[in-house]
N, C-alpha and C positions, 0 to 999 in steps of 0.2 A: 526117066520119069517113073518107070515101074519100081525101081529100087527105092526111090524116095517114097512112093506110095506104100510100099511094104514096110519101110521104117516107120512111117507115120502111123500105120495100122498097129504096129507093136507098141509104139509110144502112147497111142490112144488107149489101148487096153490098160497100160500102166497108169495113165492119168485117171481113167475111170475108177480103178481100184483105189488110188490114193484119195480121190475125192469122196468116194463112198465111205472109206475108213474115217476120214476127217469129219464128215457129216454125221456119222454115227457117234463119234466120240464127243462132240460138243456142238449140238445144234443151237443151243442157247446163245453161244458166242456170235452166231451169224448176224442176228438182229443188231447187236451192239456194234459189230464191225461195219454193218451197213450205215448206221447213223454216224459213226465216227468218220466214215469215208468222206462225208460232205466237207468236214474240216480239212482232211488230207487234200482233197481236190482244190479247195480254195487256197490253202496255204501254198500249194505247189504252183499256183497260177495256171492250173490246167483248165479251170472253169473260166472262160474268157467272155463272160457276159452272154452266153448262148441263151436264147429265149426258149428254144425247143429242145428238150432232152428226151432221148429214147432210153427206156429201161427194158425190162422183160418180166414176164410172169414165169417164175421158176418152175421147172419140172424135175421130178426125181430128186437127185442130190445136188442140183445147182444151188449156188449161194443165193440167199433170199435178199433181194434188193428192194422189196416192197416198202420197208420202213424208210429207206432213202428216197424212194419215189414219192411217198406221201409227204415227206418233209420238203422236198423240192417243190411239189405242187402247192403246199401251204405257203412257200416263199414267193409264189407268183410265177413260177415257170410253167410252160405248157409241156405236158408229158405225153409220150406215145409209146407204143410197143410194136415190135415187128410182126408182120403177117407174111407167111409164105404163100405165094400165089401159084408158083409152079417151079418144078425142078429146073435148074440152070438159069433162073431169073434172079435179079436183085430183090431184096426185101422191100416191102412197102410198110408204112408206119401209120397206124390208126391212133387217133387221140385217146388217151386214157385219163381217167380221174379215179379217186378212191370210191366214187359212187357208181362207176361204169358197170353196166350189165355185161358179164363175160360169158362167152360160149366156147366150146371146144374147137380148137383149130388143129391144123396138121401137127403130127408128132406129139399130140397130147397137150400142147401149150394152150393156155386160155388166152383169148383175144376179145377185144370189145365187140359187142354185137353190132354196134353202129358208131358213128362219129366221123369227124373230118379226117381226111388223109393229110399227113404232115411230112415235112422233111426236116429231120433233126440236124442241129449243128454240133451236138454232143451225144455220143453213144456210150451206153454202159452195156458191156457184152459178157455173156457167160463164156466159159471155155473148158476144155478138157485138160490142157497142159499149157505151160508157158515157160519161156526162158528169161534170163537176166536182162536181155536186150528187148524184152516185151514183144517177142514174136509169139503169136497165138496159134495153138493147135485146137481146132474146133471139131465139129462132128463129121467133117468130110464132104459136106454138100457145097461148100464154097460160098454160102449165102452172104456172110459178112464181108468176105473179101470183095465180091462183086459189088456189094452195096457201098462199101467204103471207097472203092475205086471211082464209082459214079459220083458220089457226093463230094469227094475231094477234088474231082475235076471241075466242080462248080464253085466251091468256096472252101475256106478253111474248115475242116471237120475234125473234131477231137474224138478219139475212141479210147476208152479205158476198160480193161478187163476186171472181172471180179472172180476171185478164186481163193482157195486155201493155200497156204504156204507149201503144203505137202505136194501140191500139183506142179511145183517148179521142177524143171528138168534142166540138164546141162545145155542142151541146144535143140531147138525145134528145126527140123529140116525144112528148107524153104523152096517153094516154087516161084517162078517169076510173077505169078498173079497174087501172091500173098501180100497182105497189107499189115504193116507194123502198128502195134498199139502205141499210144502216147504214154501209157502207164498201166500198171496192174495193182489193184488194191487187194491185200490179203489181211488176215487177222493180225499180222505183224507190222502192218503199215503200208505205205505207198512205195512202189518200185517205179523208177523212171529210167529209160534207157541211157540217158546222158550221164547218169551217175555211175554207170558201170565202168570198170577199169579197162575193159577190152570189148571188142566187137565180136558178136557171135556169128559164125559162118562167114 
């Protein structure tokens, strides 16, 4: 496990650097990518009528999904964003709208000051790196993995990552607790694991 942890730490540094460079190069493209993603998700049948969708309030160089969240809200979906309550715990999700009052949450992410707690059936997740089979390398806290494990034990739950194409790596090392994404959206389009010619790891 220590070896996997060390490999992940090195790949995380590489992913941060790739994301930072892509973000600095073309921030304008992110908004267009976010809006186009709605069509990608619908065309790929990933969006299966989920009424509650989780997005996120981007920090630092994360891809900006706010245009997509606003569009989904306008289309009648209920939106929420993750809230970190404690280390080692799954995420909770508080309802979000374009008019919601936001306050600073843990790690600098903005979260709604109030609102109903929801359970999403569709999650849009940030990431540091990913591979062709849509395994996600996050920030190391395991929050999304714990959350997806809990939600998927209850019902079908779809999770899609948002990233720059430059954040793709050959293979994400996996732990038994890691949860696979159903797709990754980049500025080059939608990647789905079943379209890959081979299995990673």
